[in-house]
N, CA, C and O atoms as a GROMACS GRO file, in nm:
protein
  436
    1MET      N    1  -1.072   1.216  -1.567
    1MET     CA    2  -1.038   1.155  -1.431
    1MET      C    3  -0.976   1.260  -1.365
    1MET      O    4  -0.911   1.354  -1.412
    2ALA      N    5  -1.007   1.231  -1.243
    2ALA     CA    6  -0.959   1.281  -1.083
    2ALA      C    7  -0.869   1.241  -1.030
    2ALA      O    8  -0.862   1.119  -1.033
    3LYS      N    9  -0.743   1.324  -0.946
    3LYS     CA   10  -0.676   1.239  -0.890
    3LYS      C   11  -0.718   1.245  -0.742
    3LYS      O   12  -0.747   1.353  -0.690
    4ILE      N   13  -0.722   1.134  -0.676
    4ILE     CA   14  -0.797   1.126  -0.526
    4ILE      C   15  -0.690   1.016  -0.462
    4ILE      O   16  -0.622   0.934  -0.524
    5TYR      N   17  -0.699   1.043  -0.312
    5TYR     CA   18  -0.592   0.971  -0.247
    5TYR      C   19  -0.685   0.853  -0.240
    5TYR      O   20  -0.807   0.868  -0.245
    6LEU      N   21  -0.613   0.707  -0.228
    6LEU     CA   22  -0.616   0.605  -0.192
    6LEU      C   23  -0.761   0.519  -0.084
    6LEU      O   24  -0.852   0.436  -0.086
    7ASN      N   25  -0.690   0.615  -0.007
    7ASN     CA   26  -0.791   0.630   0.123
    7ASN      C   27  -0.949   0.662   0.093
    7ASN      O   28  -1.029   0.603   0.165
    8GLN      N   29  -0.984   0.724   0.022
    8GLN     CA   30  -1.089   0.770  -0.013
    8GLN      C   31  -1.243   0.642  -0.056
    8GLN      O   32  -1.365   0.640  -0.039
    9ILE      N   33  -1.131   0.548  -0.120
    9ILE     CA   34  -1.198   0.432  -0.167
    9ILE      C   35  -1.152   0.290  -0.129
    9ILE      O   36  -1.198   0.184  -0.170
   10ALA      N   37  -1.040   0.313  -0.030
   10ALA     CA   38  -0.990   0.186   0.017
   10ALA      C   39  -0.968   0.225   0.183
   10ALA      O   40  -0.981   0.341   0.221
   11HIS      N   41  -0.936   0.124   0.267
   11HIS     CA   42  -0.880   0.104   0.385
   11HIS      C   43  -0.809   0.008   0.389
   11HIS      O   44  -0.810  -0.080   0.302
   12GLY      N   45  -0.718   0.008   0.512
   12GLY     CA   46  -0.628  -0.110   0.508
   12GLY      C   47  -0.602  -0.139   0.672
   12GLY      O   48  -0.656  -0.083   0.768
   13ARG      N   49  -0.499  -0.250   0.670
   13ARG     CA   50  -0.413  -0.258   0.791
   13ARG      C   51  -0.268  -0.305   0.739
   13ARG      O   52  -0.248  -0.351   0.627
   14SER      N   53  -0.206  -0.293   0.801
   14SER     CA   54  -0.046  -0.303   0.821
   14SER      C   55  -0.005  -0.364   0.943
   14SER      O   56  -0.066  -0.375   1.050
   15GLY      N   57   0.123  -0.406   0.906
   15GLY     CA   58   0.208  -0.450   0.994
   15GLY      C   59   0.356  -0.450   0.968
   15GLY      O   60   0.413  -0.372   0.892
   16ASP      N   61   0.418  -0.553   1.044
   16ASP     CA   62   0.588  -0.550   1.032
   16ASP      C   63   0.615  -0.684   1.070
   16ASP      O   64   0.534  -0.751   1.134
   17LYS      N   65   0.744  -0.734   1.028
   17LYS     CA   66   0.836  -0.845   1.123
   17LYS      C   67   0.955  -0.832   1.004
   17LYS      O   68   0.967  -0.861   0.885
   18GLY      N   69   1.050  -0.762   1.130
   18GLY     CA   70   1.191  -0.745   1.067
   18GLY      C   71   1.169  -0.616   1.012
   18GLY      O   72   1.094  -0.526   1.049
   19ASP      N   73   1.254  -0.624   0.908
   19ASP     CA   74   1.276  -0.552   0.801
   19ASP      C   75   1.179  -0.543   0.698
   19ASP      O   76   1.202  -0.466   0.605
   20THR      N   77   1.033  -0.635   0.699
   20THR     CA   78   0.969  -0.652   0.620
   20THR      C   79   0.824  -0.577   0.675
   20THR      O   80   0.776  -0.584   0.788
   21SER      N   81   0.770  -0.502   0.554
   21SER     CA   82   0.598  -0.426   0.563
   21SER      C   83   0.497  -0.490   0.514
   21SER      O   84   0.495  -0.517   0.394
   22ASN      N   85   0.409  -0.521   0.586
   22ASN     CA   86   0.310  -0.565   0.498
   22ASN      C   87   0.142  -0.492   0.516
   22ASN      O   88   0.079  -0.499   0.622
   23VAL      N   89   0.101  -0.438   0.416
   23VAL     CA   90  -0.024  -0.375   0.369
   23VAL      C   91  -0.098  -0.449   0.335
   23VAL      O   92  -0.053  -0.537   0.262
   24CYS      N   93  -0.232  -0.455   0.364
   24CYS     CA   94  -0.322  -0.526   0.298
   24CYS      C   95  -0.416  -0.365   0.282
   24CYS      O   96  -0.408  -0.268   0.357
   25VAL      N   97  -0.502  -0.380   0.158
   25VAL     CA   98  -0.571  -0.262   0.108
   25VAL      C   99  -0.692  -0.331   0.044
   25VAL      O  100  -0.690  -0.424  -0.038
   26PHE      N  101  -0.809  -0.262   0.102
   26PHE     CA  102  -0.940  -0.345   0.089
   26PHE      C  103  -1.028  -0.234   0.027
   26PHE      O  104  -1.056  -0.148   0.110
   27ALA      N  105  -1.079  -0.212  -0.098
   27ALA     CA  106  -1.200  -0.181  -0.140
   27ALA      C  107  -1.310  -0.109  -0.077
   27ALA      O  108  -1.411  -0.174  -0.105
   28LYS      N  109  -1.335  -0.029  -0.022
   28LYS     CA  110  -1.459   0.006   0.049
   28LYS      C  111  -1.586  -0.044  -0.034
   28LYS      O  112  -1.672  -0.107   0.027
   29ASP      N  113  -1.596  -0.024  -0.136
   29ASP     CA  114  -1.709  -0.068  -0.234
   29ASP      C  115  -1.632  -0.183  -0.329
   29ASP      O  116  -1.516  -0.164  -0.366
   30PRO      N  117  -1.690  -0.276  -0.357
   30PRO     CA  118  -1.636  -0.375  -0.435
   30PRO      C  119  -1.620  -0.328  -0.620
   30PRO      O  120  -1.550  -0.392  -0.698
   31LYS      N  121  -1.698  -0.213  -0.653
   31LYS     CA  122  -1.683  -0.161  -0.788
   31LYS      C  123  -1.522  -0.117  -0.810
   31LYS      O  124  -1.463  -0.104  -0.917
   32ASP      N  125  -1.471  -0.100  -0.676
   32ASP     CA  126  -1.371  -0.045  -0.687
   32ASP      C  127  -1.249  -0.120  -0.699
   32ASP      O  128  -1.152  -0.071  -0.756
   33TYR      N  129  -1.247  -0.256  -0.642
   33TYR     CA  130  -1.183  -0.341  -0.675
   33TYR      C  131  -1.078  -0.339  -0.807
   33TYR      O  132  -0.955  -0.329  -0.803
   34GLU      N  133  -1.169  -0.353  -0.928
   34GLU     CA  134  -1.070  -0.347  -1.025
   34GLU      C  135  -0.976  -0.225  -1.080
   34GLU      O  136  -0.882  -0.235  -1.158
   35LEU      N  137  -1.030  -0.100  -1.014
   35LEU     CA  138  -0.961   0.016  -1.035
   35LEU      C  139  -0.851  -0.004  -0.953
   35LEU      O  140  -0.761   0.070  -0.991
   36ILE      N  141  -0.816  -0.075  -0.849
   36ILE     CA  142  -0.730  -0.056  -0.747
   36ILE      C  143  -0.621  -0.115  -0.790
   36ILE      O  144  -0.509  -0.066  -0.803
   37LYS      N  145  -0.673  -0.263  -0.818
   37LYS     CA  146  -0.622  -0.362  -0.908
   37LYS      C  147  -0.491  -0.343  -1.046
   37LYS      O  148  -0.388  -0.405  -1.075
   38GLU      N  149  -0.567  -0.218  -1.106
   38GLU     CA  150  -0.534  -0.190  -1.235
   38GLU      C  151  -0.376  -0.069  -1.205
   38GLU      O  152  -0.272  -0.054  -1.269
   39GLN      N  153  -0.434   0.000  -1.067
   39GLN     CA  154  -0.336   0.100  -1.053
   39GLN      C  155  -0.243   0.139  -0.965
   39GLN      O  156  -0.165   0.233  -0.953
   40VAL      N  157  -0.289  -0.025  -0.864
   40VAL     CA  158  -0.199  -0.009  -0.711
   40VAL      C  159  -0.100  -0.105  -0.757
   40VAL      O  160  -0.085  -0.202  -0.682
   41THR      N  161  -0.022  -0.101  -0.874
   41THR     CA  162   0.078  -0.223  -0.911
   41THR      C  163   0.216  -0.244  -0.784
   41THR      O  164   0.238  -0.161  -0.696
   42PRO      N  165   0.278  -0.344  -0.798
   42PRO     CA  166   0.376  -0.317  -0.748
   42PRO      C  167   0.483  -0.252  -0.772
   42PRO      O  168   0.568  -0.237  -0.684
   43GLU      N  169   0.494  -0.212  -0.869
   43GLU     CA  170   0.555  -0.136  -0.965
   43GLU      C  171   0.560   0.013  -0.921
   43GLU      O  172   0.660   0.082  -0.907
   44LYS      N  173   0.409   0.053  -0.898
   44LYS     CA  174   0.339   0.185  -0.881
   44LYS      C  175   0.392   0.184  -0.733
   44LYS      O  176   0.463   0.283  -0.712
   45VAL      N  177   0.379   0.102  -0.624
   45VAL     CA  178   0.428   0.100  -0.493
   45VAL      C  179   0.565   0.121  -0.495
   45VAL      O  180   0.611   0.225  -0.449
   46LYS      N  181   0.627   0.045  -0.536
   46LYS     CA  182   0.779   0.085  -0.511
   46LYS      C  183   0.831   0.208  -0.575
   46LYS      O  184   0.932   0.254  -0.521
   47GLU      N  185   0.784   0.274  -0.679
   47GLU     CA  186   0.799   0.409  -0.726
   47GLU      C  187   0.750   0.492  -0.606
   47GLU      O  188   0.836   0.550  -0.541
   48TYR      N  189   0.675   0.498  -0.585
   48TYR     CA  190   0.569   0.579  -0.466
   48TYR      C  191   0.631   0.583  -0.370
   48TYR      O  192   0.652   0.695  -0.323
   49PHE      N  193   0.687   0.468  -0.302
   49PHE     CA  194   0.786   0.511  -0.195
   49PHE      C  195   0.928   0.497  -0.181
   49PHE      O  196   1.001   0.479  -0.082
   50GLY      N  197   0.951   0.509  -0.308
   50GLY     CA  198   1.121   0.565  -0.377
   50GLY      C  199   1.222   0.460  -0.295
   50GLY      O  200   1.219   0.338  -0.310
   51ASN      N  201   1.328   0.543  -0.192
   51ASN     CA  202   1.420   0.455  -0.156
   51ASN      C  203   1.396   0.412  -0.020
   51ASN      O  204   1.470   0.343   0.051
   52MET      N  205   1.271   0.467   0.010
   52MET     CA  206   1.265   0.379   0.124
   52MET      C  207   1.205   0.234   0.136
   52MET      O  208   1.171   0.181   0.242
   53VAL      N  209   1.197   0.180   0.013
   53VAL     CA  210   1.176   0.046   0.013
   53VAL      C  211   1.275  -0.016  -0.091
   53VAL      O  212   1.233  -0.035  -0.205
   54LYS      N  213   1.371  -0.041  -0.067
   54LYS     CA  214   1.478  -0.125  -0.088
   54LYS      C  215   1.478  -0.250  -0.168
   54LYS      O  216   1.544  -0.274  -0.269
   55GLY      N  217   1.402  -0.320  -0.111
   55GLY     CA  218   1.375  -0.450  -0.166
   55GLY      C  219   1.226  -0.441  -0.258
   55GLY      O  220   1.152  -0.348  -0.291
   56GLU      N  221   1.225  -0.607  -0.280
   56GLU     CA  222   1.089  -0.611  -0.360
   56GLU      C  223   0.963  -0.592  -0.324
   56GLU      O  224   0.932  -0.640  -0.214
   57VAL      N  225   0.860  -0.523  -0.400
   57VAL     CA  226   0.715  -0.535  -0.356
   57VAL      C  227   0.654  -0.642  -0.436
   57VAL      O  228   0.654  -0.657  -0.558
   58THR      N  229   0.595  -0.725  -0.329
   58THR     CA  230   0.474  -0.838  -0.404
   58THR      C  231   0.348  -0.794  -0.374
   58THR      O  232   0.317  -0.731  -0.272
   59ARG      N  233   0.263  -0.835  -0.480
   59ARG     CA  234   0.101  -0.801  -0.409
   59ARG      C  235   0.038  -0.933  -0.438
   59ARG      O  236   0.047  -0.997  -0.543
   60TYR      N  237  -0.025  -0.963  -0.334
   60TYR     CA  238  -0.099  -1.086  -0.315
   60TYR      C  239  -0.293  -1.057  -0.352
   60TYR      O  240  -0.368  -0.999  -0.272
   61GLU      N  241  -0.336  -1.111  -0.483
   61GLU     CA  242  -0.452  -1.066  -0.513
   61GLU      C  243  -0.558  -1.145  -0.398
   61GLU      O  244  -0.519  -1.258  -0.368
   62VAL      N  245  -0.674  -1.105  -0.338
   62VAL     CA  246  -0.766  -1.157  -0.235
   62VAL      C  247  -0.904  -1.107  -0.301
   62VAL      O  248  -0.955  -1.011  -0.243
   63PRO      N  249  -0.965  -1.154  -0.404
   63PRO     CA  250  -1.092  -1.078  -0.442
   63PRO      C  251  -1.195  -1.144  -0.357
   63PRO      O  252  -1.286  -1.066  -0.332
   64SER      N  253  -1.207  -1.233  -0.317
   64SER     CA  254  -1.321  -1.259  -0.215
   64SER      C  255  -1.305  -1.178  -0.131
   64SER      O  256  -1.414  -1.156  -0.080
   65LEU      N  257  -1.216  -1.108  -0.078
   65LEU     CA  258  -1.235  -0.983   0.015
   65LEU      C  259  -1.222  -0.847  -0.031
   65LEU      O  260  -1.219  -0.753   0.048
   66ASN      N  261  -1.212  -0.830  -0.181
   66ASN     CA  262  -1.195  -0.713  -0.234
   66ASN      C  263  -1.080  -0.661  -0.228
   66ASN      O  264  -1.063  -0.542  -0.257
   67GLY      N  265  -0.971  -0.746  -0.186
   67GLY     CA  266  -0.841  -0.667  -0.157
   67GLY      C  267  -0.698  -0.753  -0.192
   67GLY      O  268  -0.681  -0.863  -0.245
   68PHE      N  269  -0.608  -0.658  -0.139
   68PHE     CA  270  -0.470  -0.677  -0.177
   68PHE      C  271  -0.360  -0.697  -0.059
   68PHE      O  272  -0.348  -0.617   0.034
   69ASN      N  273  -0.292  -0.799  -0.074
   69ASN     CA  274  -0.183  -0.805   0.057
   69ASN      C  275  -0.063  -0.740  -0.010
   69ASN      O  276  -0.035  -0.795  -0.116
   70PHE      N  277   0.013  -0.642   0.022
   70PHE     CA  278   0.137  -0.608  -0.002
   70PHE      C  279   0.260  -0.609   0.063
   70PHE      O  280   0.291  -0.533   0.156
   71VAL      N  281   0.337  -0.702   0.010
   71VAL     CA  282   0.473  -0.744   0.112
   71VAL      C  283   0.586  -0.657   0.060
   71VAL      O  284   0.644  -0.682  -0.046
   72MET      N  285   0.614  -0.560   0.134
   72MET     CA  286   0.762  -0.470   0.085
   72MET      C  287   0.881  -0.512   0.176
   72MET      O  288   0.880  -0.486   0.296
   73LYS      N  289   0.978  -0.575   0.120
   73LYS     CA  290   1.104  -0.628   0.178
   73LYS      C  291   1.212  -0.516   0.183
   73LYS      O  292   1.214  -0.423   0.102
   74HIS      N  293   1.289  -0.528   0.271
   74HIS     CA  294   1.388  -0.403   0.306
   74HIS      C  295   1.312  -0.265   0.343
   74HIS      O  296   1.365  -0.155   0.330
   75ALA      N  297   1.222  -0.279   0.376
   75ALA     CA  298   1.129  -0.138   0.367
   75ALA      C  299   1.118  -0.049   0.506
   75ALA      O  300   1.062   0.061   0.507
   76LEU      N  301   1.185  -0.120   0.641
   76LEU     CA  302   1.202  -0.052   0.748
   76LEU      C  303   1.350  -0.007   0.818
   76LEU      O  304   1.376   0.022   0.935
   77GLY      N  305   1.418  -0.013   0.724
   77GLY     CA  306   1.558   0.036   0.750
   77GLY      C  307   1.620  -0.061   0.866
   77GLY      O  308   1.697  -0.028   0.956
   78GLY      N  309   1.569  -0.180   0.841
   78GLY     CA  310   1.632  -0.295   0.912
   78GLY      C  311   1.565  -0.351   1.025
   78GLY      O  312   1.596  -0.454   1.084
   79GLY      N  313   1.439  -0.250   1.055
   79GLY     CA  314   1.336  -0.292   1.166
   79GLY      C  315   1.378  -0.243   1.315
   79GLY      O  316   1.482  -0.192   1.357
   80ALA      N  317   1.265  -0.276   1.375
   80ALA     CA  318   1.238  -0.184   1.510
   80ALA      C  319   1.363  -0.165   1.557
   80ALA      O  320   1.393  -0.052   1.594
   81THR      N  321   1.466  -0.281   1.566
   81THR     CA  322   1.567  -0.278   1.666
   81THR      C  323   1.702  -0.231   1.586
   81THR      O  324   1.793  -0.200   1.661
   82HIS      N  325   1.723  -0.225   1.485
   82HIS     CA  326   1.812  -0.207   1.371
   82HIS      C  327   1.823  -0.026   1.304
   82HIS      O  328   1.927   0.019   1.256
   83SER      N  329   1.697   0.051   1.314
   83SER     CA  330   1.690   0.155   1.239
   83SER      C  331   1.684   0.280   1.321
   83SER      O  332   1.629   0.282   1.431
   84LEU      N  333   1.736   0.379   1.270
   84LEU     CA  334   1.768   0.492   1.323
   84LEU      C  335   1.634   0.559   1.257
   84LEU      O  336   1.629   0.681   1.274
   85ARG      N  337   1.555   0.517   1.205
   85ARG     CA  338   1.415   0.610   1.159
   85ARG      C  339   1.361   0.658   1.301
   85ARG      O  340   1.399   0.616   1.410
   86LEU      N  341   1.260   0.758   1.275
   86LEU     CA  342   1.196   0.806   1.417
   86LEU      C  343   1.076   0.676   1.427
   86LEU      O  344   1.054   0.631   1.539
   87ASP      N  345   1.010   0.625   1.319
   87ASP     CA  346   0.915   0.525   1.325
   87ASP      C  347   0.925   0.395   1.247
   87ASP      O  348   0.843   0.390   1.156
   88SER      N  349   1.003   0.289   1.258
   88SER     CA  350   1.033   0.215   1.148
   88SER      C  351   0.948   0.095   1.165
   88SER      O  352   0.992  -0.020   1.157
   89LEU      N  353   0.840   0.123   1.187
   89LEU     CA  354   0.714   0.008   1.228
   89LEU      C  355   0.622   0.025   1.074
   89LEU      O  356   0.590   0.129   1.017
   90GLY      N  357   0.599  -0.095   1.039
   90GLY     CA  358   0.478  -0.119   0.967
   90GLY      C  359   0.338  -0.019   0.973
   90GLY      O  360   0.275   0.018   0.873
   91LYS      N  361   0.314   0.006   1.074
   91LYS     CA  362   0.172   0.090   1.104
   91LYS      C  363   0.182   0.202   1.001
   91LYS      O  364   0.099   0.229   0.914
   92SER      N  365   0.330   0.277   1.030
   92SER     CA  366   0.349   0.409   0.973
   92SER      C  367   0.339   0.384   0.789
   92SER      O  368   0.313   0.468   0.703
   93MET      N  369   0.362   0.270   0.777
   93MET     CA  370   0.380   0.234   0.631
   93MET      C  371   0.239   0.263   0.562
   93MET      O  372   0.220   0.340   0.467
   94GLY      N  373   0.131   0.176   0.637
   94GLY     CA  374   0.003   0.180   0.598
   94GLY      C  375  -0.084   0.321   0.575
   94GLY      O  376  -0.182   0.347   0.505
   95SER      N  377  -0.016   0.386   0.655
   95SER     CA  378  -0.098   0.520   0.667
   95SER      C  379  -0.050   0.594   0.545
   95SER      O  380  -0.127   0.656   0.473
   96ALA      N  381   0.103   0.584   0.520
   96ALA     CA  382   0.167   0.634   0.384
   96ALA      C  383   0.108   0.584   0.286
   96ALA      O  384   0.072   0.670   0.206
   97PHE      N  385   0.072   0.445   0.249
   97PHE     CA  386   0.028   0.380   0.179
   97PHE      C  387  -0.093   0.465   0.111
   97PHE      O  388  -0.104   0.520   0.002
   98LEU      N  389  -0.171   0.452   0.212
   98LEU     CA  390  -0.320   0.485   0.161
   98LEU      C  391  -0.323   0.646   0.145
   98LEU      O  392  -0.437   0.693   0.135
   99ARG      N  393  -0.212   0.740   0.140
   99ARG     CA  394  -0.195   0.873   0.080
   99ARG      C  395  -0.158   0.870  -0.051
   99ARG      O  396  -0.162   0.966  -0.128
  100MET      N  397  -0.118   0.742  -0.078
  100MET     CA  398  -0.070   0.723  -0.256
  100MET      C  399  -0.220   0.773  -0.356
  100MET      O  400  -0.332   0.724  -0.348
  101LYS      N  401  -0.177   0.875  -0.439
  101LYS     CA  402  -0.275   0.938  -0.513
  101LYS      C  403  -0.317   0.841  -0.663
  101LYS      O  404  -0.229   0.782  -0.724
  102ILE      N  405  -0.460   0.837  -0.706
  102ILE     CA  406  -0.466   0.732  -0.802
  102ILE      C  407  -0.570   0.814  -0.906
  102ILE      O  408  -0.599   0.930  -0.878
  103ASP      N  409  -0.610   0.767  -0.993
  103ASP     CA  410  -0.682   0.845  -1.114
  103ASP      C  411  -0.812   0.763  -1.085
  103ASP      O  412  -0.827   0.641  -1.075
  104TYR      N  413  -0.893   0.859  -1.076
  104TYR     CA  414  -1.045   0.797  -1.032
  104TYR      C  415  -1.152   0.862  -1.164
  104TYR      O  416  -1.151   0.978  -1.206
  105PRO      N  417  -1.232   0.758  -1.208
  105PRO     CA  418  -1.255   0.819  -1.284
  105PRO      C  419  -1.408   0.946  -1.288
  105PRO      O  420  -1.486   0.912  -1.198
  106ASP      N  421  -1.456   1.058  -1.357
  106ASP     CA  422  -1.505   1.151  -1.304
  106ASP      C  423  -1.693   1.120  -1.284
  106ASP      O  424  -1.775   1.171  -1.208
  107ASP      N  425  -1.701   1.041  -1.364
  107ASP     CA  426  -1.861   0.967  -1.375
  107ASP      C  427  -1.860   0.851  -1.274
  107ASP      O  428  -1.964   0.787  -1.264
  108ALA      N  429  -1.771   0.822  -1.209
  108ALA     CA  430  -1.821   0.718  -1.031
  108ALA      C  431  -1.858   0.788  -0.986
  108ALA      O  432  -1.829   0.907  -0.995
  109GLU      N  433  -1.948   0.727  -0.910
  109GLU     CA  434  -2.037   0.760  -0.787
  109GLU      C  435  -1.929   0.715  -0.644
  109GLU      O  436  -1.969   0.728  -0.529
   0.00000   0.00000   0.00000
């Protein structure tokens, strides 16, 4: 197994509403959908973001698009109008999300 960044096999879209961040992750190749499903769980996402995400993480599966929608509550320091963070918007969360490292089989093409 090799460690790779999620962005090597997936792309994403992200946004925010108040203090909730939403990140959609789509496998670039359909063969990687199950690998992402297995490794990018709500628990692992919550662990990855640490104390940045104070609420629950919910994953919605969208197999017809080879993707997932992750909703992270209490993730933006109160949201754009309440946060002291330099960038409190969901767009930054999407970029950070895709830098998550996962295990990838050495024999995969």
